[in-house]
N, C-alpha and C positions, 0 to 999 in steps of 0.2 A: 603240722608240717605244710599241709596244703594251703591253709590260710596264710601262713607266713610267706610262702612262695608267691601267693596272690598279691600280698601287700608289697613285696619287693618288686614284683613285675609292674604293679601300678605306679610306684614311685619312679621306676626306670622309664616307663612310658611317658609319664608326666614331664620328666626331665628331657626326654627326646623331643616332645612337642614344644617345650620352651626353646630348645636349641634350634628348632626349625622355624618357628614363627617369631622368635624374639621375645622381649619382655611384654608382659600383658599390659594393656592400657590402664593408666591410673583410674581410680574410681571416679575422679572428677575430671575426666578427660575431655568431655565435649562442652565447649563454650556455648552459650545460648544462641546467639546469632551475630550478625555483623554490626548490630547497633542501628539506631535510627529507625525510620519507618520503611515499609516496603516501597512507598512512593519515592522516598529519598534515595534508596538504593537503586531504584530504576532510573531516576534522573542522573545519578552519578555514573551509572553504567553507560547510558546513552551519551552523556557529555564526554566521558573519557574515550569511548569508542569513536565518537565523531571527531574528537580532537586528534586522535592517532591516525584516523583515516585521512583527515585534512593534512596532517603533518607529512604523511607518506606521499600524498598527491603533490604537495609543495616540493618535496625533494625530487620527485620524478620530473616535475615541470622544470625545476632548476637544472636538472641534468640535460633535459631536452634543449633548453635555451643555450647551455654551454656548447652542446654539439652543433646547434644551428649557428652560433656565433663563430665557431671554428670553420664551418662550411662557408659562411659568408666571407670570412677573410680570404679563403682560397678563391672564391668567386671574384672578389674584388681585385685580387692579383691578376687573375685571368682577364678580367675586364680591362684593367689598365694596359695589359699587353695588346689586346685587340684594338683599343683606342689608339695606341701609339702606331700600330701597323697601318690602320686606316688613315691616320694623319700623315704618315710617311708616303702613302700612295698619293694623297692629295698634294703634298709638297713636291713630289717627283713630277707629277703632271704639270704643276705650275712652272717648275724650272725648265722642263724640256719642251713645253708647248706641244702637248700630245696631239698627233695627227689623227684625223678621223679615219675610220676603217677603210672607206673607199679610196681616200688619198693614198694611203699606204699600199693598197693593192695595185692602184693604177701605176705607181712609180716603180713597181717591180720590173726589173729588166730582163727576166727570164721566167719560164713556167715554174722551174724549180724554186726560184726566189719568191714567186707568187704563192706557191703552196706553203713555203716556209713561213712567210709573213701571215698568211691566213691562219695557220696553226698557232703561231705565236699570239696573234690577236685573240684567238679563242681561249688560249690558256690565261692570258692576262685578264680577260673578262671573268673567267671562272674563278681565278684567284681573288680578284677584287670582290666578286659577289659572295664568295665563301667567307671572306674576312668580315664583310658587312653583316652577313647572317650570324656569324659567330659573335659579333659585337652585340647584335640585338638579343641573341639568346642569353648572353652573359648578363645583359641588363634585366631581362625577365627573371633569371635565376636570382639575381641580387634583390630584386623587388619582392619575389616570393619568399626568400629567406628573411628579409626584413619584416615582412608581414607575419611570418611564422613566429619570429621573436616577439613581436608585439602581442600576438595571441597568447604566448606563454607568459608574458609579463602580466597580462590581464588575468590569466588563470591563477597565477601566483597571488595576485591581489585578492582574488575571490577566496582562495584557500586560507590566506592570512585572516581575512574577515570572518571566515567560518570558524577558524581556530579561536578567534576572540569571542565569537558568539558562544562556542562550546565552553570556553573558560567562564564566561559570564553566567551561562546556564548552571554550571556546577557550583559556582559561588553563590548564586541566588538560592539554589536548593539548600545549600549548607546554612545560609542565613535564615531561611524560613524554618529549617529544622531546629536551629539553635534557639530561635524565639519560641517555637512550639514547645520545646523541652525545657525552656527557662534555664539554659545552660549558664553556669557560673563562669564568665569569661576570665575573671581574675584567677580562679582555681585552675582553669585550663592552662593559662599562661605560666603559672608556677609549676605545674606538674608535667608540662610538655618537654620542651628543650631537646627534641630528638635531632634537630638539625646541627647541634653544636659538636657532637661527638662523632668523629669519622675515623677513629683509630681502629686498631686491630684488623681483622680480616674483612671488615666492612669495605675496605678498599680493593678487594680482589676483583679481577675481571672475569666475567662469565663468558662462556662460549655462546655466540648468538643463536637464537632460535631460527627455525627455517622460515624463509619468506618466498613469495612468488617472484618471478622474474622482474615484475614491475615494482617490487619493493613492498607490496601489500602482504598481509598475513593470510595464509590459506584458511579456509573454513574448516573447523574441527568440531567433532562431537565428543561426547563422553564415551570414549571407545577403548581406553586402555585400563588395565587393572590398577586400582589405587593400592600402592604398596604399604600405605600406613595402616595402623590398626583399625581405621574407620572402614576399610574395605570399600566396596562399591567400585565406581569408575571415575576416571578423570580424563581430561584431554591430553594429547601428546605434548602440548605447550606447557601445561601445568606440570606434567611429569618432568619435562626438561628443566623448568625452574626449580623444582624440588631437588632434582639430582645435582644441579649446579650449586645450590645452597649447601648441600651435603659436601660437595667437593671443596667448598670454601670453608669447611670445618664447622658448619652450623648443624650439629648432629643431635640436638635435643629432641624431645618428643614432638611429633607432628601429627595432625589430623586433617584430612582433606575432604573427602566426600561426606555429605550428609543428606539423607533421603528426604527429610522433612523441611518445612519452612521455605523462605524465599531467598533471594540473593544469589551469589555465585556458587556456593557449595553444592547444591543439588544439580547444578549444571556441570560439575567437575572442573570448574575454572578457578577454584580458590583453595587455599590451605591455611591452617592456623598453626603457627610455630610457637610452642610453649617457651616462656622465658626461663622458667625453673627447670632443673634437671628431671624432676619427677612428674612433670605434667602441668596442668593448668591449676595454679594455686591462687594465693591472694595477690595483692599489689606487688609487683616486682620491685625489689630494692637492691642496692649494692651491685654485686657481680651479675645477678640475674637481670637487672635493669640495663646494665652495660651490654650484656649479651643481646638483649632485645633491641637496643639502640644500634648496635653494630649490624645486626641482621637487617633492620629497617634501612639503614644507610647502604647496605650491600645491594638491596633490591632497587633503591633509588639510583645508585651509581650505575647499575646495569639495567635501568628501566627500558631503554631502547633495545638492548640485546635480548631481554626476556619478555618483551611485549607487556609490560606492567600497566594495568588499568588504574589501580590504586593500592596504597599501603596504609594500614591503620595501626597505630601504636600509641599508647599512653595518652588517650583523649585527643589525639590529633589524626588527621587523614592527609596523606600526600597524594596529590593529583598531578599528572603530567602537564596539565595546563596551568596550575596555580601554585604548586609547591605545597607546603604545610598549611593546614587550616585546622581550627578548633573543631573537635568532633567528640560528642559524648553520647553514650548509649542511653536508652530510655530506662534501663534497669538500675543504673547507678552503681553497678557491681563490677568487680574486676574483669568479668568476661565481656559484658556489653560495653564497658569503658575501654577495653583492650589494654588494661594495665598488667595483665598476666600473660598476654600472647601477642604476637605480631600477625596481623591478617594480611594475606597477599591475594589479590585478584589479578588474573592475566586476561589478555584479549581473547 
């Protein structure tokens, strides 16, 4: 009786644990790594981060230029008013033949008239002087605003050049890796095709991640609990992207943190989303491949909102600077080739 009660209690406790933590991780849950070499992953990380930083700086500079151009239009309107006022003072003096101050005072026929003219002459002089000063100040403001706009234009040219350099850096790294791995370009072209299917919930719009007031992304560490069976920690931005994907109905098995190896997983900045319902299996086909394609497209569509560094899916990698490029893992298996899961790395 006692042994039977123990067996019943054990089964009940096991069921309770399952109810609390969810389904156990599949036996083949952990893919090997992000594919490629550590040097390649480092180059892609630096290139994508540099591109996003430059893109943010470009948007910030464009915003400043827009504000400065608005201010310049206001200054130019004010300048035109002052120019017309000073011009009218000159025309009036020409028409009336302005008397000198001493002549006006000598012709006063009474002490009261004398004081009245003296005060009037003082006021006229002050008004003229103030208009001229206002005109000069408006000219200085206009020149300063124009110079500030030129500065922002130069800054934008610098950021655009930097974005191109980061794009070239990423593409060079991928080219070198492709040659080193002797990737079969024809096979990659036949097996990829992730850019063509944008149906389903891949078109959903994500809630933007938090940014600083200047548009940049705040520095984050691996500081929040990883809710996936991988345990460990992830960054708040990674958690946000994970939750947004779930909200868009991408609810199949996910693994984020990984303590060993290199890449973004140990830093809590990456997640692997299984294409199959039961975890990381073989090459995804049919509905599983469609699921992975839709998920990859969801991250790409929301790349700016979710601070996406890159997405890897079915022997291709998507970069914010370059779009889709061929990408094959060194192992040639479904995990390193990313044919059984979508890899997401965030800033």
